N, C-alpha and C positions, 0 to 999 in steps of 0.2 A: 622447721618444729625444732622448739629447745631439746637439744637433747637433757635426758632425768642424766640427775647427778648422784642417786641414790633409789639400791634397787634392790627386793629380795632374794638370795642367791637361795637358800635356803628356805622352809622346801620346797622339794620339785615339784610342778601343776599335774596333777589327778596318785601324786603319791600315797599309797596308804603305810599303816605305820600299823603291826601290830597292838591291839589291846592283853592288859593285861585281866587280869583274874578277878577286880573290880568294873569291869570295862571301861579301861583307861587309857590313853595311851599318848607318849611322852614325846608330845614334837619337838626338833630339836629348831632353832631359827637361827641367820643371819643374814644381813643386811650389807650391801659394800657403799660406800659414802664417797663421794668428794669433794666436797664444800663442807662448809663450818656449823655444825649443829652444835646443839647439847643438847637434845633428845628425842631418839627415835623409838620406836610407839609400835608394838600389834596390839590387833585384837582376830578375833576367831567368830563370825557370826553363819547359823545358819535358819533356818524356819523357824526350828525351835526353840534355837540355844544362841544368848550372843555371852559371850566370855570379857574379863574384865581386860581393859588394857593391860598388853604387862610392856614392861620399862623392860631395853634390853641394857646390856653394860657397851661402852663408846672405848676403841682403844684401836687409835694409826690405823683409821677405815677402814675397821671391821666393825661391828656391830653384832652382840652374838647374846643367846638366851634361850628358853625353853619355854616351854606350856604346857599343858595337861588335858587331854580336849575325850571331852566324853565318844562311844563309837557309837555307829548313826551313819544321818548321810553328810554327804561332803559337805566341808565349809569351807567358806570364803576368804582369806589373812586380806585383812587392810593395813597398809603399814603408815603413820604419819611422822616426822621429819621435822623439825622443832625448833627453829633459830633464838637467841637469847634475849629478843623480847618476848617470846611466847607465841611465838609467827609459826603457824604452820607452811612452812615453805617445800616441800613436795611430799609427795602420797604416791605411793605403791601396791598391788596387792595381786594375791593368788587367786585362781577361781578357783579350783577345786583341789585341797586336802583333804584325809581322811582315817577315821581310827576302824577297823576293821580284822581281817586276818589276812593274812600273806605266808602264803607258801612258796618252798623252792621244788623243786620238779630236778627229777635226775634219774640216770638208767641206763636205759639204749632205745634204739630205733622206736618202743612206745608209748615212750617218756618223751616220745618230742615230732618231730613233721613228718610224720612216714605216711599220714595214715594215706586215704583213695580222695577226700576234697579237704578244699580248706574252709573254716570252720571259721563263725567269728562270736565275739557273745554280746546278746540281746541286749544286756542291761548295761545304761553305764557307770553304774558303780565295779564292774572286773575291768582290772586294768593288767599291765606287766611287765618287769622294768625290762626298757633294753638298756644291756652296756655298754652297746656302739655310739650310742646318743647319750647316754647319762641321763636318757629320759625316761617319764614314765610315761602309758602310749595306750589305747584303747586297745585290748586283749583278743584280737585277730592275728589267725592264724596265715603264713608259715611265724611261730614262735620268736621270740627277739633271743640270739645269746651269742657269749662271747665267743672271738672269728679265735683257731689255732693254726696250725701247721698241717696239721691232715683234716682240715673240717669234713666234719661230717653230719650236719642238721638236719640236710631234707631238706625237701620244697614243697613240701605237702599240709595233711591237717594231724588235728592233736585233737586229746581230749579237752584241756582245758578251757577252752570257751564254754564247752557245756557242764564242766564242773564248775566253774565260776557261774554261770548263769543260777545254776540251779542252790549253790551256796549263797550269793547274794537273795534270790526268794524265800528263802527259808528264813535267814539272818537281817538281812533289813540294813547292812552295809556294806562296807567298799571292800572287795577280793580282789590284791595284786600278788601275781605269779613272777617269781621269778623262774628261767630255764637253764639247766647242765648236763639235757642229757649229751650221750653219743652218740651216734645210729651202730648197730653191731658189733659196739664193745662186748666184753666180755669182763665180769669184775675182777679181773686178774691186771686188769687194763686200768686199773684206778690205783694203784700205788703211788706211792707220799710224793714220787718225781715226776709224775706223768702230767701231763696239759689236763688229761680230765678230768684226776683227783683237782690241778689247780683251777680248771673252773668252778667245781663245786661249791670250795674253800673261798672262793670269790665272790661266789653271792652271799656267805653265809658272813665274809666279813664284811659288804657294803652294808649288808642290815642289819647288824653290832648286834652286840650280846642281849635275847631273849629279841629278837629285832625281828620274828617269823611262830610262824606257829611248830612248823615240821617238816622236816626231809619228807619228797615224795617219794618212793623207792619204787620204780619199775623196771625189773629185767631178770634177763637170768637165761632168756631164749639161745644165746649161743654157749650159753655155757650146758648147758644140754645136750645142741649142735656134738659141743667139745665132748660129754661125758663127762665134766667135773664129780668128782663123788658127795656124798651128802656132808663129811666133814671138813671136805676139802673148800665147802661152798661157805660154808657156815662160820670156821676162821674165818675167810677174805670177808664174810661183808660184816662181819666183827669188828675186823678190826680197820674196817674202813670208819665203822661208823667212829670209834674209841679216836681214833685220828682228828676222824673229823671236831671232836669234842677236841679236844688234847689245844690242835693248832688254830682252834676257833675262840677256847680261852671258855667257853662255857656249853652246859648239857644239852646241844640241840636234841628235838625227839626227833626220830624216822618214823613212817607208818609203809611195810614193808609189805609190798603186791603180791602176793605169790602168784609166781607165773614164770612160761615156762615153752611155752608151746611152741611149737616149728616144725612146720610141714618134710624137714631133717634129719629129725632127732624121733630117734625112738623112745615111747612111751615109759618104759622103765625109766630111763632117765632125766625123763622132763621130773618124774615123783621123787625121782632124790636129791630133785634144787627144787621146787615145791615143799618136800620136809626140812628142808633146809634152812629156807627162810620162815614157816614154821618156826622150828627149834630157835632162831633169830629173837624170837616174840615173846617179850615179858609182859604184855600187859599194865607196863606205866611206861618206860619214854622209850620204849623200841614194842609197836603198836601193829597190830595184825591188818594189812590192810586189803580190799576185792582179791580175789580169786578169778582173774579177767581171761583164765585160762576156761573157763565156761563160756565162753562167745568162741561160738563157730560158723561153721553150715555158711551165712550171705551175709555173716558178719564180719566174714574175715578176703580178703582180695585173694582169688584164685592163686594155690601155689603160693602162700605168704606168711608172713604171722603179724602180716596189716592188718589194721580194719578198714572196713567199706564208711560210707558215712552213717547209718544204719549201726555199726560194731563201730565208731565216735561215742556216738551219742551215749550206746547202750555201757559202752564203757565207763563213758565219763555218769551215768548212774549211782554204776555199781562206787566208781570212788566217791562223790556226793553222800551216798546213804552211810559210808564209809566214814567220813569225816566229823557226817552232823553227828551219828554218835556219839562220836567223838565227842566234839565241842560241848 
């Protein structure tokens, strides 16, 4: 087989781009070429939509440009490279890219992979970004995230496949997740120079300005065990949000769960954390998420803050409801 000399290098297959207020997303385009060509163009096709051809700018082996596409089902991108006679000399395609809703998940273990059972999204509209392979892939547990020197990513289940399925069912568009949580982490452990904070900031940077809908924050159990008081927790969370916005260069929204339950924590210490979480929410760009502490009994693993399979599903439903109200 003759090697191809012209390849689409951006976007990645299964990539989801955040839609704007007009229900469109900006899609960056990049093609690598190693043979003489005079023109490279790309169009997007799905069952209900065919875009115009977009001509890319050619420069020293790289062609670049962008297109704007409406939210909805997956698109297939088709590329044509044309020589000086007008003949199409090479073609390439990306099977699936989409405009929809993208979220960064962050916090401690219940934001990541510590549930009783592995889950996976049933809808083919739900994907997640794998920062180790730099590719998008089907959303299944354990959720992929960046490695670190003291990795505690977990190998169990998460709520995000359930959340993704419920959002995709209602919104009829692709849903994408970046996982950035850290098992057992107290809020104070997300300081500016920490690997935990850098994992979050890395995802925000990869997505780019306005490239995600929100950071979905679920954390507080460890702080309840540590007896962090209301004012300290509030100050730490508002500082984290402010730093993320300053360091990323845009006012990324946060949705904050009320989460503090831990079998080793005193109930009044949990209340102090949940009060702080509510005090941080302003109804504008720091939004009130679900109250996961309402999920008890058989929804939790015995003597643990983590969820059973029914608990993961119930927790996912709470997040999906909060997000659909927001959207």
